[in-house]
NUSEVO-451222 format. One line per 5 residues: number of its first residue (from 1); their letters; for each residue x, y, z of C-alpha. Coordinates in nm, 4 decimals, padded with zeros to 6 digits, m for minus. Layout:
# residues N
NUM = A = X Y Z | ...
This chain:
# residues 663
1 = MSISE = 01.3959 m04.6991 01.6830 | 01.2015 m04.5401 01.3972 | 00.8362 m04.4624 01.4228 | 00.7274 m04.7257 01.1736 | 00.9214 m04.9957 01.3604
6 = SKITP = 00.7677 m04.9210 01.7004 | 00.5573 m05.2090 01.8286 | 00.4551 m05.0517 02.1586 | 00.0785 m05.0407 02.2091 | m00.0468 m04.6813 02.2125
11 = KNGPF = m00.1236 m04.5606 02.5635 | m00.3638 m04.2852 02.4649 | m00.5895 m04.4642 02.2197 | m00.6281 m04.3736 01.8539 | m00.4073 m04.1032 01.7053
16 = LLTSS = m00.6966 m03.8806 01.5945 | m00.9574 m03.8015 01.8542 | m01.3107 m03.8935 01.7556 | m01.5103 m03.5731 01.7080 | m01.8834 m03.5467 01.7393
21 = QGEIL = m02.0867 m03.4736 01.4315 | m02.2172 m03.1662 01.6125 | m01.8709 m03.0155 01.6411 | m01.7914 m03.0906 01.2778 | m02.1183 m02.9249 01.1770
26 = IIAIL = m02.0370 m02.6152 01.3826 | m01.6901 m02.5905 01.2254 | m01.8453 m02.6264 00.8796 | m02.0947 m02.3497 00.9585 | m01.8170 m02.1192 01.0819
31 = IALNA = m01.6155 m02.1758 00.7657 | m01.9257 m02.1203 00.5526 | m02.0048 m01.7934 00.7323 | m01.6485 m01.6781 00.6865 | m01.6694 m01.7723 00.3189
36 = GLLLA = m01.9860 m01.5697 00.2719 | m01.8366 m01.2594 00.4325 | m01.5078 m01.2860 00.2462 | m01.6827 m01.3374 m00.0871 | m01.8928 m01.0276 m00.0221
41 = RLGSS = m01.5794 m00.8355 00.0727 | m01.3979 m00.9642 m00.2368 | m01.6814 m00.8364 m00.4539 | m01.6262 m00.4818 m00.3300 | m01.2466 m00.4828 m00.3360
46 = SALGS = m01.0321 m00.3198 m00.6026 | m00.7211 m00.4789 m00.7480 | m00.5554 m00.1452 m00.8201 | m00.6658 00.0331 m00.5045 | m00.3212 00.0403 m00.3476
51 = ANDRS = 00.0388 00.0816 m00.4565 | 00.1148 m00.2441 m00.2741 | m00.1366 m00.4385 m00.4835 | m00.0460 m00.2654 m00.8080 | 00.3207 m00.3458 m00.7643
56 = RWCTV = 00.2491 m00.7197 m00.7595 | m00.0191 m00.7113 m01.0294 | 00.2243 m00.5267 m01.2581 | 00.4680 m00.8163 m01.2257 | 00.1938 m01.0741 m01.2808
61 = WSISA = 00.0858 m00.9043 m01.6038 | 00.4401 m00.8398 m01.7281 | 00.5492 m01.2007 m01.6812 | 00.2392 m01.3429 m01.8449 | 00.1966 m01.0926 m02.1282
66 = RGTFQ = 00.5559 m00.9924 m02.2008 | 00.7698 m01.2663 m02.0482 | 00.9655 m01.0219 m01.8332 | 00.9845 m00.9040 m01.4736 | 01.0311 m00.5470 m01.5954
71 = IDEII = 00.7215 m00.3356 m01.5383 | 00.8191 m00.0346 m01.7519 | 00.5307 m00.0844 m01.9937 | 00.2432 m00.1563 m01.7601 | 00.3111 00.1348 m01.5212
76 = QRSGW = 00.2538 00.3728 m01.8121 | m00.1138 00.2761 m01.8120 | m00.3436 00.5006 m01.6140 | m00.4076 00.3660 m01.2645 | m00.1310 00.1028 m01.2726
81 = DSIDK = 00.1740 00.2937 m01.1519 | 00.3061 00.2255 m00.8024 | 00.5502 00.3767 m00.5554 | 00.6588 00.0216 m00.4655 | 00.9090 m00.0053 m00.7480
86 = VRHEG = 01.2853 00.0126 m00.7893 | 01.5108 00.1295 m01.0699 | 01.7572 m00.1407 m01.1719 | 01.9849 m00.1348 m01.4774 | 01.7652 00.1183 m01.6542
91 = HFYST = 01.4334 m00.0580 m01.5901 | 01.1577 m00.0604 m01.3294 | 01.0824 m00.3664 m01.1172 | 00.8448 m00.4370 m00.8328 | 01.0005 m00.4226 m00.4874
96 = KPPLY = 00.8226 m00.7487 m00.3979 | 00.9963 m01.0890 m00.4077 | 00.9253 m01.2336 m00.7540 | 00.8448 m01.5990 m00.6741 | 00.4827 m01.5595 m00.5683
101 = PTMLA = 00.3912 m01.3200 m00.8547 | 00.5579 m01.5664 m01.0925 | 00.3320 m01.8442 m00.9683 | 00.0263 m01.6221 m01.0017 | 00.1347 m01.5236 m01.3519
106 = GLYRL = 00.1013 m01.8894 m01.4477 | m00.2469 m01.8972 m01.2966 | m00.3394 m01.5772 m01.4796 | m00.2110 m01.7137 m01.8089 | m00.4316 m02.0221 m01.7654
111 = INQVT = m00.7360 m01.8048 m01.6891 | m00.6572 m01.5849 m01.9877 | m00.6304 m01.8801 m02.2253 | m00.9493 m02.0450 m02.0988 | m01.1716 m01.7362 m02.0723
116 = GWSLI = m00.9996 m01.4754 m02.2875 | m01.0207 m01.2313 m01.9977 | m00.7339 m00.9874 m01.9506 | m00.6014 m00.8067 m01.6460 | m00.6061 m00.4927 m01.8589
121 = TETET = m00.9665 m00.4995 m01.9783 | m01.1340 m00.7185 m01.7133 | m00.9155 m00.6127 m01.4225 | m01.1575 m00.6671 m01.1363 | m01.3042 m00.9925 m01.2685
126 = VSRLI = m00.9657 m01.1545 m01.3301 | m00.8067 m01.0288 m01.0089 | m01.0983 m01.1493 m00.7966 | m01.0892 m01.4921 m00.9574 | m00.7159 m01.5192 m00.8897
131 = LLLAN = m00.7616 m01.4059 m00.5293 | m01.0416 m01.6567 m00.4807 | m00.8141 m01.9381 m00.5989 | m00.4922 m01.8171 m00.4360 | m00.6153 m01.6593 m00.1113
136 = LIPFW = m00.9649 m01.7553 m00.0073 | m00.9897 m02.1249 m00.0898 | m00.6472 m02.2037 00.0690 | m00.7539 m02.0109 00.3794 | m01.0769 m02.2078 00.4165
141 = IALFV = m00.8731 m02.5278 00.3888 | m00.6307 m02.3871 00.6460 | m00.9186 m02.3279 00.8907 | m01.0054 m02.6960 00.8694 | m00.6399 m02.8002 00.9037
146 = FWKLL = m00.6008 m02.5748 01.2079 | m00.9026 m02.7434 01.3640 | m00.7293 m03.0761 01.3032 | m00.4224 m02.9302 01.4769 | m00.6373 m02.8391 01.7757
151 = LLYEF = m00.7565 m03.1991 01.7800 | m00.3961 m03.3150 01.8009 | m00.3534 m03.0914 02.1058 | m00.6613 m03.2545 02.2626 | m00.8179 m02.9208 02.3493
156 = PAEVR = m01.1770 m02.9454 02.4777 | m01.4421 m02.9228 02.2065 | m01.5646 m02.5796 02.3195 | m01.2081 m02.4477 02.3098 | m01.1622 m02.5794 01.9574
161 = VITIA = m01.4829 m02.4165 01.8364 | m01.4090 m02.0805 02.0012 | m01.0521 m02.0780 01.8686 | m01.1660 m02.1469 01.5113 | m01.4327 m01.8774 01.5472
166 = MLAFA = m01.1673 m01.6289 01.6591 | m00.9352 m01.7283 01.3762 | m01.2161 m01.6923 01.1227 | m01.3696 m01.3682 01.2469 | m01.1413 m01.1762 01.4842
171 = TPFLP = m00.7851 m01.1884 01.3513 | m00.6133 m00.8889 01.1871 | m00.4993 m01.0652 00.8692 | m00.8595 m01.1142 00.7494 | m00.8759 m00.7768 00.5637
176 = YLTVL = m00.5741 m00.8835 00.3562 | m00.7420 m01.1928 00.2144 | m00.9142 m00.9917 m00.0577 | m00.5991 m00.8181 m00.1825 | m00.2787 m00.9493 m00.3322
181 = NNHTI = m00.0151 m00.9722 m00.0594 | 00.2409 m01.2073 00.0930 | 00.1092 m01.2142 00.4499 | m00.2070 m01.4216 00.4178 | m00.0413 m01.6917 00.2098
186 = AVVTL = 00.2284 m01.7114 00.4788 | m00.0385 m01.7667 00.7472 | m00.1900 m02.0474 00.5395 | 00.1391 m02.2211 00.4606 | 00.2530 m02.1920 00.8226
191 = IFAIY = m00.0548 m02.3891 00.9290 | 00.0059 m02.6401 00.6501 | 00.3628 m02.6857 00.7794 | 00.2932 m02.7102 01.1528 | 00.0160 m02.9684 01.1298
196 = PAARI = 00.2133 m03.2529 00.9620 | 00.5149 m03.1837 01.1840 | 00.2998 m03.1970 01.4974 | 00.1334 m03.5137 01.3753 | 00.4714 m03.6836 01.3354
201 = QKALA = 00.5708 m03.5732 01.6845 | 00.2509 m03.6973 01.8437 | 00.2796 m04.0279 01.6619 | 00.6196 m04.0792 01.8212 | 00.4913 m03.9713 02.1630
206 = NHELL = 00.1981 m04.2146 02.1381 | 00.4112 m04.4892 01.9852 | 00.1767 m04.4990 01.6888 | 00.2779 m04.7015 01.3860 | 00.2902 m04.4914 01.0685
211 = SNRKL = 00.3784 m04.6361 00.7324 | 00.6865 m04.5188 00.5504 | 00.4613 m04.3715 00.2843 | 00.2664 m04.1734 00.5434 | 00.5843 m04.0491 00.7088
216 = ALLNM = 00.7296 m03.9476 00.3740 | 00.4142 m03.7539 00.2837 | 00.4022 m03.5754 00.6199 | 00.7712 m03.4831 00.6025 | 00.7457 m03.3564 00.2459
221 = TAGFF = 00.4346 m03.1531 00.3249 | 00.6016 m02.9946 00.6271 | 00.9199 m02.9248 00.4321 | 00.7540 m02.7716 00.1272 | 00.5175 m02.5426 00.3148
226 = AAFTC = 00.7732 m02.4423 00.5775 | 01.0112 m02.3336 00.3023 | 00.7342 m02.1602 00.1103 | 00.6471 m01.9691 00.4275 | 01.0085 m01.8513 00.4398
231 = CNELP = 00.9872 m01.7412 00.0756 | 00.6889 m01.5191 00.1482 | 00.8064 m01.3842 00.4845 | 01.1860 m01.3730 00.4875 | 01.2125 m01.3441 00.8692
236 = AGLFG = 01.0256 m01.6773 00.8765 | 01.3596 m01.8320 00.7877 | 01.3911 m01.8780 01.1638 | 01.0752 m02.0885 01.1545 | 01.2208 m02.2993 00.8758
241 = IAIFL = 01.5292 m02.3728 01.0831 | 01.3181 m02.4477 01.3923 | 01.0861 m02.6974 01.2233 | 01.3837 m02.8684 01.0601 | 01.5507 m02.9136 01.4004
246 = VLCKV = 01.2252 m03.0363 01.5558 | 01.1818 m03.3075 01.2939 | 01.5487 m03.3961 01.3012 | 01.5096 m03.4719 01.6690 | 01.2157 m03.6999 01.5847
251 = DCKRT = 01.3808 m03.8836 01.2959 | 01.6899 m03.7237 01.1479 | 01.7270 m03.9705 00.8619 | 01.3762 m03.9289 00.7263 | 01.3990 m03.5504 00.7698
256 = WIWFV = 01.7031 m03.5385 00.5419 | 01.5518 m03.7824 00.2943 | 01.2029 m03.6299 00.2654 | 01.1765 m03.2921 00.4404 | 01.4909 m03.1336 00.2960
261 = PAALV = 01.4325 m03.2167 m00.0762 | 01.0734 m03.0922 m00.0524 | 01.1915 m02.7719 00.1151 | 01.4490 m02.7164 m00.1574 | 01.1790 m02.6913 m00.4256
266 = PLIAF = 01.0399 m02.3486 m00.3213 | 01.3801 m02.2330 m00.1938 | 01.5505 m02.3002 m00.5267 | 01.2625 m02.1357 m00.7111 | 01.2922 m01.8361 m00.4787
271 = FVTNI = 01.6631 m01.7874 m00.5376 | 01.6446 m01.8565 m00.9110 | 01.3730 m01.5968 m00.9656 | 01.5620 m01.3470 m00.7501 | 01.8826 m01.4048 m00.9429
276 = IVTGG = 01.6992 m01.3590 m01.2729 | 01.5490 m01.0311 m01.1542 | 01.8172 m00.8759 m00.9358 | 02.1332 m01.0560 m01.0394 | 02.1783 m01.1768 m00.6805
281 = WKPFY = 02.0076 m01.3713 m00.4046 | 01.8554 m01.0700 m00.2282 | 01.5064 m00.9477 m00.3237 | 01.4793 m00.5823 m00.4072 | 01.3145 m00.4750 m00.0834
286 = LYYGT = 01.6351 m00.5592 00.1041 | 01.7978 m00.2757 m00.0928 | 01.5842 m00.0163 00.0846 | 01.7706 00.3147 00.1173 | 02.0074 00.2439 m00.1732
291 = EKYVY = 02.0130 00.3945 m00.5211 | 01.7630 00.1308 m00.6352 | 01.4998 00.2933 m00.4150 | 01.6261 00.6502 m00.4134 | 01.6632 00.7628 m00.7730
296 = EHLGI = 01.5498 01.0237 m01.0235 | 01.3862 00.9307 m01.3521 | 01.2830 01.1843 m01.6156 | 01.3385 01.4574 m01.3612 | 01.1104 01.2976 m01.1021
301 = PSYWA = 01.2585 01.1593 m00.7775 | 01.1214 00.8342 m00.6423 | 00.8666 00.8474 m00.3626 | 01.1206 00.6933 m00.1261 | 01.3572 00.9855 m00.1803
306 = EPRGV = 01.1052 01.2061 00.0021 | 00.8605 00.9775 00.1912 | 00.5715 01.1456 00.3669 | 00.3170 01.0712 00.6345 | 00.3658 00.7531 00.8335
311 = DRARD = 00.6296 00.6396 00.5818 | 00.8669 00.9083 00.7073 | 01.0199 00.7471 01.0142 | 00.9899 01.0020 01.2920 | 00.9111 00.8151 01.6160
316 = TVPQY = 01.1672 00.7486 01.8854 | 01.2393 00.3889 01.9840 | 01.0142 00.4010 02.2958 | 00.7333 00.5588 02.0918 | 00.7653 00.2932 01.8236
321 = LFHCL = 00.7607 00.0117 02.0781 | 00.4545 00.1591 02.2445 | 00.2566 00.1977 01.9220 | 00.3557 m00.1510 01.8020 | 00.2190 m00.3095 02.1181
326 = VGHHG = m00.0635 m00.0961 02.2591 | m00.0750 00.2176 02.0426 | m00.2264 00.3037 01.7074 | m00.0845 m00.0086 01.5368 | m00.0757 m00.2110 01.8570
331 = IFSLT = m00.0925 m00.5879 01.8477 | m00.2893 m00.5887 02.1729 | m00.4844 m00.2639 02.1337 | m00.6236 m00.3493 01.7890 | m00.6725 m00.7206 01.8605
336 = PIFLL = m00.7240 m00.7604 02.2381 | m00.7792 m01.1358 02.2077 | m00.4018 m01.1623 02.1640 | m00.3697 m01.0673 02.5317 | m00.4871 m01.4226 02.6021
341 = AIPGF = m00.1760 m01.5524 02.4265 | 00.0504 m01.4238 02.7050 | m00.0743 m01.6607 02.9794 | m00.1135 m01.9253 02.7089 | 00.2562 m01.9168 02.6289
346 = IRGLR = 00.3414 m01.9345 02.9989 | 00.1135 m02.2317 03.0477 | 00.2321 m02.3943 02.7258 | 00.5968 m02.3732 02.8304 | 00.5047 m02.5621 03.1478
351 = SKISW = 00.3204 m02.8354 02.9618 | 00.4168 m03.1916 03.0492 | 00.3774 m03.2937 02.6848 | 00.7121 m03.2169 02.5276 | 00.6002 m03.1938 02.1644
356 = QRIWH = 00.3346 m02.9353 02.2574 | 00.5790 m02.7479 02.4754 | 00.8271 m02.7141 02.1884 | 00.5728 m02.5413 01.9598 | 00.4817 m02.2888 02.2256
361 = LIGLL = 00.8515 m02.2248 02.2765 | 00.9032 m02.1783 01.9032 | 00.6038 m01.9432 01.8835 | 00.7262 m01.7305 02.1733 | 01.0870 m01.7138 02.0513
366 = LTLAI = 00.9780 m01.6279 01.6968 | 00.7535 m01.3518 01.8273 | 01.0346 m01.1980 02.0319 | 01.2853 m01.2392 01.7474 | 01.0602 m01.0810 01.4834
371 = LAFYW = 00.9717 m00.7880 01.7070 | 01.3389 m00.7336 01.7921 | 01.4362 m00.7566 01.4235 | 01.1941 m00.4857 01.3130 | 01.2466 m00.2696 01.6191
376 = KRTEN = 01.6164 m00.2475 01.5339 | 01.5412 m00.1210 01.1799 | 01.4959 00.2427 01.2778 | 01.4944 00.3535 00.9135 | 01.1775 00.1463 00.8647
381 = YNYGG = 00.9802 00.2809 01.1601 | 00.6656 00.3182 00.9494 | 00.4510 00.0379 01.1018 | 00.4339 m00.1357 00.7658 | 00.3101 00.1791 00.5927
386 = VSVAL = m00.0553 00.2666 00.5462 | m00.2030 m00.0587 00.6705 | m00.4782 m00.1613 00.9140 | m00.2439 m00.3799 01.1185 | 00.1196 m00.4329 01.2048
391 = RWTLW = 00.1389 m00.6503 00.8963 | 00.4881 m00.7907 00.9376 | 00.3646 m00.9832 01.2442 | 00.0537 m01.1323 01.0809 | 00.2175 m01.4609 00.9834
396 = LTPFW = 00.2711 m01.5386 01.3534 | m00.1062 m01.5537 01.4141 | m00.1303 m01.9385 01.4201 | 00.1222 m01.9533 01.7054 | m00.0736 m01.6913 01.8983
401 = MLAIA = m00.4009 m01.8747 01.8415 | m00.2487 m02.1958 01.9803 | m00.1433 m02.0015 02.2887 | m00.4939 m01.8542 02.3216 | m00.6393 m02.2043 02.3076
406 = ETMRC = m00.3952 m02.3063 02.5795 | m00.5238 m02.0234 02.7986 | m00.8842 m02.1316 02.7488 | m00.7955 m02.4933 02.8212 | m00.7165 m02.4158 03.1818
411 = CSIRK = m01.0568 m02.2687 03.2660 | m01.4050 m02.3910 03.1950 | m01.6230 m02.1553 02.9942 | m01.8312 m02.0082 03.2734 | m02.0363 m01.6895 03.2568
416 = WIAIC = m01.7557 m01.4544 03.3613 | m01.5144 m01.6164 03.1195 | m01.7682 m01.5784 02.8392 | m01.8099 m01.2083 02.9234 | m01.4319 m01.1607 02.9225
421 = LLILT = m01.4024 m01.3327 02.5849 | m01.6797 m01.1136 02.4455 | m01.5125 m00.7949 02.5678 | m01.1857 m00.8951 02.4040 | m01.3418 m01.0306 02.0872
426 = LPSMY = m01.5708 m00.7439 01.9836 | m01.2965 m00.4831 01.9199 | m01.0879 m00.7569 01.7560 | m01.3762 m00.8272 01.5172 | m01.4108 m00.4560 01.4452
431 = TAWGP = m01.0426 m00.4440 01.3512 | m01.0942 m00.7432 01.1233 | m01.4126 m00.6298 00.9488 | m01.4253 m00.2520 00.9902 | m01.1948 m00.1865 00.6932
436 = WNTPW = m01.4344 m00.3536 00.4507 | m01.2987 m00.2504 00.1101 | m00.9242 m00.2487 00.1624 | m00.6623 m00.3122 00.4299 | m00.4488 m00.0334 00.2852
441 = QQPWL = m00.5726 00.2344 00.5215 | m00.4844 00.3457 00.8702 | m00.6260 00.1460 01.1649 | m00.9382 00.2772 01.3322 | m00.7358 00.3491 01.6452
446 = FNAMS = m00.4869 00.5539 01.4411 | m00.7724 00.7673 01.3062 | m00.9279 00.8052 01.6511 | m00.5980 00.9168 01.8047 | m00.5353 01.1561 01.5153
451 = SQGWI = m00.8776 01.3150 01.5516 | m00.8069 01.3775 01.9208 | m00.4726 01.5360 01.8400 | m00.2770 01.2705 02.0310 | m00.0677 01.1781 01.7258
456 = DYSDP = 00.0206 01.3686 01.4118 | 00.1989 01.2084 01.1181 | 00.0915 01.4708 00.8683 | 00.3415 01.6620 00.6585 | 00.1998 02.0045 00.5761
461 = PPKLE = 00.3344 02.1591 00.2564 | 00.6217 02.4010 00.3069 | 00.5255 02.7645 00.3433 | 00.5577 03.0047 00.0530 | 00.8588 03.2331 00.0720
466 = KPANS = 00.6412 03.5144 m00.0623 | 00.2665 03.5495 m00.1155 | 00.1113 03.4341 m00.4418 | m00.1865 03.6205 m00.5840 | m00.1388 03.5462 m00.9527
471 = WLITL = m00.0057 03.2884 m01.1958 | 00.2459 03.5501 m01.3109 | 00.5538 03.4906 m01.0945 | 00.8556 03.5692 m01.3132 | 00.9610 03.8185 m01.5817
476 = PQSTE = 01.2668 03.8502 m01.8058 | 01.5525 04.0630 m01.6751 | 01.6922 04.1841 m02.0075 | 01.7247 04.5568 m02.0862 | 01.5532 04.5134 m02.4227
481 = VDKDY = 01.2855 04.2953 m02.5764 | 01.3712 03.9294 m02.5163 | 01.2489 03.7579 m02.8321 | 01.3159 03.4153 m02.6798 | 01.0961 03.4819 m02.3768
486 = WVEFI = 00.7523 03.3502 m02.4764 | 00.5176 03.0665 m02.4025 | 00.2220 02.9125 m02.5844 | m00.0775 02.7476 m02.4186 | m00.3581 02.5280 m02.5341
491 = TGEST = m00.6673 02.6643 m02.3622 | m00.9990 02.4858 m02.3614 | m01.0376 02.2519 m02.6568 | m00.8244 02.4076 m02.9282 | m00.7596 02.7760 m02.8629
496 = LLRIA = m00.3934 02.8791 m02.8728 | m00.2792 03.1527 m02.6343 | 00.0653 03.3094 m02.6771 | 00.2247 03.5311 m02.4124 | 00.5455 03.7083 m02.5093
501 = DAGPS = 00.7805 03.9708 m02.3710 | 00.7390 04.3199 m02.5131 | 01.0396 04.4712 m02.3394 | 01.1194 04.6913 m02.0401 | 00.9265 05.0100 m01.9834
506 = EFEGQ = 00.8543 05.2822 m01.7328 | 00.5162 05.4029 m01.6169 | 00.4802 05.7153 m01.4073 | 00.8319 05.6677 m01.2774 | 00.7835 05.2998 m01.1921
511 = PARKM = 01.0063 05.0249 m01.3424 | 00.7790 04.8160 m01.5627 | 00.7641 04.5399 m01.8170 | 00.5316 04.4936 m02.1089 | 00.3853 04.1640 m02.2228
516 = TIVER = 00.1676 04.0816 m02.5205 | m00.1111 03.8215 m02.5158 | m00.2509 03.6921 m02.8430 | m00.5341 03.4384 m02.8614 | m00.5977 03.2411 m03.1834
521 = DHNDQ = m00.8479 02.9775 m03.2888 | m00.7708 02.6327 m03.4308 | m00.7419 02.7847 m03.7803 | m00.4759 03.0267 m03.6551 | m00.7108 03.3208 m03.6870
526 = PLRSR = m00.6652 03.5937 m03.4234 | m00.9449 03.6167 m03.1698 | m00.8112 03.8691 m02.9220 | m00.4916 04.0567 m02.8454 | m00.3824 04.2744 m02.5588
531 = ELTVN = m00.0761 04.4373 m02.4101 | m00.0257 04.4618 m02.0380 | 00.2227 04.6787 m01.8538 | 00.3124 04.5541 m01.5067 | 00.5292 04.6761 m01.2205
536 = TQRVL = 00.8269 04.4413 m01.2191 | 00.9072 04.4648 m00.8496 | 00.5492 04.4075 m00.7377 | 00.5088 04.1072 m00.9668 | 00.8195 03.9471 m00.8222
541 = AGEDP = 00.6991 04.0295 m00.4695 | 00.3806 03.8268 m00.5285 | 00.1363 04.1144 m00.4951 | m00.2179 04.1170 m00.6294 | m00.2579 04.2044 m01.0010
546 = DQFLL = m00.4732 04.5011 m00.9007 | m00.1565 04.6426 m00.7434 | 00.0960 04.5596 m01.0157 | m00.1067 04.6178 m01.3355 | m00.0074 04.9669 m01.4525
551 = DWTDS = m00.1494 05.0002 m01.8037 | m00.3281 04.7896 m02.0641 | m00.4750 04.7772 m02.4136 | m00.7289 04.5210 m02.5384 | m00.8716 04.4493 m02.8835
556 = KANAT = m01.1972 04.3305 m02.7297 | m01.4674 04.5940 m02.7311 | m01.5924 04.7068 m02.3905 | m01.2932 04.5426 m02.2180 | m01.2197 04.6812 m01.8728
561 = RNDQV = m00.9229 04.7013 m01.6437 | m01.0916 04.4447 m01.4180 | m01.0921 04.1986 m01.7114 | m00.7121 04.2203 m01.7204 | m00.6839 04.1846 m01.3419
566 = VFLRG = m00.9065 03.8747 m01.3433 | m00.7025 03.7356 m01.6332 | m00.3820 03.7709 m01.4293 | m00.5369 03.6397 m01.1086 | m00.7179 03.3431 m01.2597
571 = IPTSR = m01.0122 03.4035 m01.0225 | m01.2728 03.6834 m01.0180 | m01.1842 03.8369 m00.6812 | m00.8653 03.8896 m00.4862 | m00.7494 03.5776 m00.3050
576 = TYHRN = m00.4053 03.4644 m00.1911 | m00.3211 03.1188 m00.3209 | m00.2340 02.8451 m00.0722 | 00.0414 02.5924 m00.1352 | 00.0180 02.2181 m00.1770
581 = FDRYV = 00.3000 01.9698 m00.2345 | 00.5084 02.0218 m00.5456 | 00.4031 01.8319 m00.8556 | 00.5752 01.7235 m01.1757 | 00.4430 01.8190 m01.5166
586 = FIPVR = 00.5541 01.6829 m01.8530 | 00.5601 01.9399 m02.1322 | 00.6695 01.8498 m02.4880 | 00.9784 02.0691 m02.4842 | 01.2052 01.8134 m02.3127
591 = DDAFR = 01.2016 01.4589 m02.1812 | 01.2368 01.5494 m01.8128 | 00.9379 01.6717 m01.6170 | 00.9234 02.0184 m01.4659 | 00.9003 02.0390 m01.0897
596 = CLRLA = 00.6171 02.2794 m01.0262 | 00.4941 02.4796 m00.7322 | 00.1365 02.3630 m00.6739 | m00.1050 02.6365 m00.5691 | m00.4816 02.6587 m00.5360
601 = ANVWD = m00.7446 02.9150 m00.4417 | m01.1215 02.9346 m00.4501 | m01.3806 03.2062 m00.4020 | m01.7492 03.1897 m00.3204 | m01.9782 03.4100 m00.5276
606 = PQAIP = m02.3288 03.4210 m00.3723 | m02.4568 03.6562 m00.6449 | m02.3513 03.4434 m00.9400 | m02.5960 03.4015 m01.2261 | m02.7586 03.1671 m01.3255
611 = EKSRI = m02.6659 02.9819 m01.0039 | m02.7722 03.1430 m00.6792 | m02.4294 03.0665 m00.5394 | m02.1210 02.8980 m00.6728 | m01.7573 02.8275 m00.5989
616 = ERVDL = m01.4856 02.9195 m00.8457 | m01.1578 02.7351 m00.7971 | m00.8230 02.7697 m00.9668 | m00.5344 02.5220 m00.9500 | m00.1917 02.6340 m01.0643
621 = WLSEE = 00.1287 02.4510 m01.1542 | 00.4125 02.7071 m01.1582 | 00.7811 02.6852 m01.2483 | 01.0406 02.9580 m01.2900 | 01.1947 02.7516 m01.5705
626 = IPFGL = 00.8928 02.8457 m01.7821 | 00.8526 03.2011 m01.9189 | 00.6194 03.3987 m01.6912 | 00.5978 03.0907 m01.4635 | 00.2777 02.9122 m01.5646
631 = AKMLQ = 00.2936 02.5428 m01.6644 | m00.0716 02.4517 m01.6197 | m00.3899 02.6081 m01.4878 | m00.7280 02.4484 m01.4196 | m01.0283 02.6742 m01.3614
636 = SVSTS = m01.3508 02.5152 m01.2412 | m01.6913 02.6371 m01.1322 | m01.9197 02.4320 m00.9096 | m02.2458 02.4940 m00.7314 | m02.2625 02.5421 m00.3570
641 = PGRDL = m02.3217 02.3493 m00.1392 | m02.3644 02.0465 m00.3668 | m02.0323 02.1024 m00.5469 | m02.1835 01.9905 m00.8791 | m01.9441 02.0836 m01.1571
646 = VSRKS = m02.0763 02.3635 m01.3790 | m01.7788 02.4323 m01.6036 | m01.4097 02.3634 m01.6387 | m01.1366 02.5313 m01.8385 | m00.7690 02.4470 m01.8582
651 = WRAVK = m00.4487 02.6099 m01.9736 | m00.1579 02.3868 m02.0629 | 00.1842 02.5072 m02.1746 | 00.2882 02.3298 m02.4935 | 00.5750 02.5319 m02.6355
656 = FNVVE = 00.8428 02.7659 m02.4996 | 01.2153 02.8123 m02.4501 | 01.3350 02.6770 m02.1159 | 01.4783 02.9581 m01.9041 | 01.7281 02.9399 m01.6206
661 = STQ = 01.5675 02.9325 m01.2788 | 01.6064 03.2513 m01.0747 | 01.5438 03.0639 m00.7478
């Protein structure tokens, strides 16, 4: 017998429990407080503060402004590039599934047409307005819907209020509500899917008469939002199957007639957009580890060819399990209130009300399945990257909150229970609100463990094979003057500096090489010229210029040998450069970038004038493909201890013949 045809008098009274105005007022106040905090947090967030955000915003802009999913153009703008991109058929695309950004592109286009604001020129204003409409307002509605779900479960009023308070202030997905991501929308749509399904189930259990129109609306709502949850969290496909089976058991005919067509709307959109972008049904992030992720473009390898930090999977399986549960990204260590879900699931599975029991079973099985799925992907043992929570579990939060409510149902809120809840809630709230500006940072527990030396995910730069005390690292090997061995730099604003080979030499029995340095102004008038003779072997050994400079001439009056030594060092006193990670520099002699050794050194001069003390720092970008080795140099002077910048000077190679590397 169908629900609408049932004529049995309900045993348990009206379908919706009558709530007191006091409880409704408290729920409204909680939602309002949450709204105030999230709006304040939104006002201090940055749309382009993370590669994860930028990847999605690039797609939003490209679809709206250029009608394409390709992000080649927008990533050329300063501050817009992202490591979360793939190379496909000669173009760059975001790694993120395209359906949600496509929907937001429509919203952005509407905002742009109404206000004239652009994501390029009014980035923060437009992004915050979109996030308000797409993230915050749906979440506030979801809080109310979840309260209605708690009413269906007939939890005591105090349990309902405490559960909503926890959901609004102590759950780990809250930091993500002010950035563009797929996790928070999945939490919202999961709630929107569970509530109508549970309402149908309870109506059957209570023999309540529902009109065909009401049943159709509930089925369609459950179907659409369940499928949309799957589109935003692909492992949630298991949830989609589960809710379909649950409703089929209630009324198979109506499920096929109303639930399935509604679910097909987002599913078809998901696959169509994926096919348009990728040429197949799989989104790009399922190609992790393939040539789409690991590639080289213009001489620069993708980030995922050499991931660093937490992105470089290095933990063993037991270590990963530990840190996912109670370690630095632990579900229970970062959000202790989730410990209450464990007895809640046990109690829920023993419930005498079958429709409630089935949702606890689904929640528990999904939790175990999702954890097992990600724990098997050893190549992705990065805890979701730089993120304040184990973000691939966030969409399961509504199931865990139902289990927490089940735990609280079985005990009255006495003093000791209140103390226990407070102890568990305070660190959970700190996890939720501590990372105020962005969720794209390491959890507080990760930082605490790192500071104590208990964990170390750092990747120190590789050590230098030989010391570096100068920007001069390579010389020509020819037995005569190499006319093709020269390099020109732009120094400062417009001065041109040319360094050229002047041939092999010998000085006091030492093998040597001469080099000429000519400095010209913007009118090509000579300003200064000099010739330096250096010991070839000592240069190549990385010794200090004071050791390898053999002879010199200088057109500048009163020039000294120390002037030449400082010129070769880049800094006023002897200092061995330390290495950082290699960098890539574009120079207008070829399309591909040059991979450069990145070095830096600084010296403190307490006798400097006019400052009483100052720090002089030099940053070098070196490559043996460039004559003499220097691609770029940045010299800066700052005061100590305030580090206020006093002066800055740069050298930038602009013209030379590429030489074969001697490495």
